[in-house]
C-alpha positions as CSV (number, residue, x, y, z in Angstrom):
1,M,25.6,1.3,-2.9
2,P,23.2,0.2,-0.4
3,P,19.7,0.5,-1.7
4,P,17.4,3.8,0.1
5,F,14.6,3.4,2.0
6,A,11.0,2.9,0.9
7,G,10.5,6.5,1.3
8,R,14.1,8.2,-0.4
9,L,13.3,5.6,-2.8
10,L,9.9,7.1,-4.7
11,S,11.9,10.8,-3.7
12,L,14.0,10.6,-6.5
13,F,11.3,10.3,-9.2
14,P,9.0,12.9,-8.2
15,D,7.6,13.3,-11.8
16,V,6.2,9.3,-11.1
17,F,5.2,9.4,-7.5
18,S,4.5,13.8,-5.6
19,T,0.9,13.2,-5.4
20,L,1.7,10.2,-3.4
21,L,4.8,12.4,-1.6
22,L,2.6,14.9,-1.1
23,A,0.0,12.6,0.0
24,Y,2.0,11.4,2.8
25,E,3.1,15.2,3.5
26,K,-0.2,17.1,4.2
27,T,-1.8,13.9,5.9
28,G,1.9,14.0,8.5
29,F,2.0,10.0,7.8
30,V,6.0,10.1,7.3
31,D,5.9,12.0,10.8
32,K,4.4,9.3,12.1
33,V,6.1,6.4,10.8
34,V,9.8,7.3,10.4
35,H,12.8,6.3,12.8
36,R,9.7,4.4,15.1
37,S,10.0,1.3,13.3
38,K,9.7,-1.9,15.1
39,T,8.6,-4.2,11.7
40,V,11.6,-6.2,9.7
41,G,10.4,-6.0,5.8
42,G,7.4,-4.3,4.3
43,T,5.7,-4.4,0.7
44,V,4.9,-1.3,-0.7
45,F,2.1,-0.9,-3.1
46,A,2.6,2.8,-4.3
47,P,-0.2,4.5,-6.4
48,S,1.4,6.8,-9.4
49,N,0.6,10.5,-10.4
50,S,-1.2,8.7,-13.1
51,A,-3.2,6.9,-10.6
52,F,-4.2,9.2,-8.2
53,R,-5.7,10.8,-11.6
54,R,-7.9,7.9,-12.8
55,L,-9.4,8.8,-9.4
56,G,-11.1,12.5,-10.8
57,P,-10.0,15.6,-10.1
58,R,-13.3,16.5,-7.6
59,A,-12.2,13.0,-6.1
60,N,-9.3,14.3,-5.8
61,A,-9.6,17.8,-4.7
62,F,-11.6,16.2,-2.2
63,L,-9.3,13.8,-0.5
64,F,-6.4,16.5,-0.4
65,N,-7.9,19.5,0.4
66,T,-11.0,18.7,3.2
67,P,-10.5,17.8,6.9
68,R,-12.4,15.2,6.4
69,G,-11.1,14.1,2.6
70,L,-7.4,13.9,4.8
71,K,-8.5,11.2,7.3
72,C,-10.1,9.3,4.0
73,L,-6.9,9.7,2.6
74,E,-5.0,8.5,5.5
75,V,-7.0,5.3,5.5
76,L,-5.5,4.6,2.0
77,L,-2.1,5.3,2.5
78,R,-2.6,2.7,4.9
79,Y,-4.3,0.2,2.9
80,Q,-0.7,0.0,1.0
81,I,1.5,-0.8,3.0
82,A,1.6,-4.6,4.3
83,P,3.8,-4.9,7.2
84,N,6.9,-7.8,8.3
85,V,6.0,-9.0,5.2
86,T,8.4,-8.4,2.2
87,L,6.6,-9.9,-1.0
88,Y,8.8,-10.0,-4.4
89,S,7.0,-11.0,-7.8
90,D,9.7,-14.4,-7.7
91,A,10.1,-14.4,-3.7
92,E,8.5,-14.0,-0.3
93,Y,9.8,-13.5,3.2
94,E,7.8,-13.3,6.8
95,A,9.9,-11.7,9.4
96,P,11.0,-13.9,12.7
97,E,8.9,-13.1,15.7
98,A,10.8,-11.2,17.5
99,A,9.1,-8.2,20.3
100,D,11.6,-6.0,19.4
101,G,11.5,-6.4,15.2
102,E,15.5,-7.8,15.4
103,G,16.3,-9.7,13.0
104,E,16.8,-11.4,10.0
105,G,13.6,-12.0,7.0
106,T,13.1,-15.8,6.7
107,E,12.6,-17.1,3.1
108,K,8.6,-18.5,3.0
109,P,8.3,-21.4,1.2
110,R,5.5,-19.9,-1.3
111,S,3.0,-23.0,-1.4
112,G,1.0,-21.2,-4.7
113,E,0.9,-17.9,-7.3
114,H,-2.1,-16.5,-3.8
115,F,-1.1,-14.6,-1.1
116,E,-3.4,-12.4,1.5
117,L,-1.4,-9.4,2.9
118,K,-2.5,-7.4,6.2
119,T,-1.5,-4.0,5.8
120,L,-1.4,-0.7,8.0
121,L,-5.0,-0.2,8.1
122,E,-6.2,-3.0,11.1
123,G,-8.8,-5.4,10.3
124,K,-7.7,-4.8,6.4
125,S,-5.3,-7.3,4.0
126,V,-5.0,-6.7,0.7
127,S,-4.7,-9.7,-1.8
128,V,-2.1,-10.2,-4.7
129,D,-1.5,-12.9,-7.5
130,V,1.0,-14.0,-9.5
131,R,0.7,-15.2,-12.9
132,K,2.7,-17.0,-14.7
133,W,3.6,-19.0,-17.5
134,H,5.7,-21.8,-18.3
135,G,7.1,-20.3,-15.4
136,I,7.6,-17.2,-16.2
137,I,6.9,-14.1,-14.1
138,T,3.9,-12.2,-16.8
139,G,1.7,-9.7,-14.1
140,M,0.6,-9.0,-10.8
141,T,-2.2,-7.7,-9.8
142,V,-3.1,-6.5,-6.2
143,N,-7.5,-7.2,-4.9
144,K,-8.0,-8.2,-8.9
145,W,-8.1,-5.1,-10.9
146,V,-5.5,-2.9,-9.8
147,H,-2.0,-3.9,-11.7
148,V,1.8,-3.7,-10.9
149,R,3.5,-1.5,-13.4
150,V,6.5,-2.6,-12.2
151,Q,7.6,-5.4,-10.0
152,D,9.9,-5.1,-7.2
153,G,11.3,-2.0,-6.4
154,V,14.4,-2.7,-4.0
155,A,14.6,-0.4,-0.4
156,K,16.0,-1.0,2.5
157,N,13.3,-2.0,4.2
158,A,10.4,-2.6,1.5
159,V,10.0,-4.1,-1.8
160,V,8.0,-1.0,-3.9
161,H,5.3,-2.0,-6.4
162,I,4.1,1.1,-9.3
163,V,0.1,0.1,-8.7
164,D,-1.8,2.1,-12.1
165,R,-4.8,2.7,-9.8
166,V,-5.5,4.0,-5.4
167,P,-5.8,0.5,-3.9
168,I,-9.6,1.1,-2.2
169,P,-10.8,-0.8,0.8
170,P,-12.8,-3.2,-0.2
171,H,-16.3,-2.9,1.6
172,K,-17.3,-3.4,4.8
173,H,-18.7,-7.2,4.6
174,K,-16.2,-7.8,1.6
175,K,-12.8,-9.6,2.0
176,A,-10.2,-8.3,-0.2
177,E,-10.1,-10.8,-3.1
178,E,-13.9,-10.3,-3.2
179,A,-13.6,-6.2,-4.0
180,D,-15.2,-4.9,-6.8
181,E,-13.5,-3.8,-9.9
182,E,-12.6,-0.6,-9.8
183,T,-13.7,1.5,-12.9
184,G,-11.1,5.0,-12.5
185,E,-13.1,7.8,-11.2
186,M,-14.9,8.0,-8.0
187,S,-17.2,11.0,-7.1
188,P,-16.4,12.6,-3.8
189,E,-19.7,10.9,-2.4
190,E,-18.9,7.5,-3.4
191,L,-15.1,8.0,-2.0
192,E,-16.3,9.0,1.3
193,E,-19.3,6.5,1.4
194,R,-16.1,3.3,0.3
195,L,-13.9,4.8,3.4
196,A,-15.6,6.1,6.0
197,P,-16.7,3.1,7.9
198,Y,-12.4,2.8,8.8
199,I,-11.8,6.6,9.9
200,D,-13.4,7.2,13.5
201,D,-11.9,2.9,14.3
202,E,-8.9,2.6,12.3
203,V,-7.5,5.7,12.0
204,D,-5.7,7.1,15.1
205,E,-2.5,8.5,16.1
206,S,-2.3,4.8,18.1
207,G,-1.6,2.9,15.2
208,W,1.3,1.8,14.0
209,T,4.2,3.2,13.3
210,G,7.7,2.1,10.8
211,E,10.3,3.3,9.0
212,L,9.4,4.6,5.7
């Protein structure tokens, strides 16, 4: 049996991803990406329910129940997806340069264990590090402090990594590899301040579309 699309894969585990699936529904994110893909492959860093809980009840209430919060939530969702590059723990596939987005992804030689992946949040990337011990993969981290708890979930159009915290874009003047340590719970004011610079300029209806 071929693997399902990434969105379908996530929906098979509601006990793990019900909050993320609700985020897709509340923001209309899936409607913006389904059936209009012009990408080849992708990497999804999917926060679990416990990852969202780490933000705290006030932050979650803000994200899911206020108009401004929903815009911030869409920023977070865009930052979780890196299109056109499929990064497994032991292999990296980059989409071919084709205007129509068709064709097979080609394996890219790995020059190291540190990667910068451009995300759907225009101009922002996630920093990914793969740790090894005597050639054995011992872990993956995103922006230094977000740990990948389950690696290499194979989907038809992407690879899915389950992360233990919600990846948050670094401050506007910082790169992904310079991101601050995220201690977990955040107030709505802190979260809005962190994400506000990306809302008006980066989140709009004409952004990337693809199949989830």
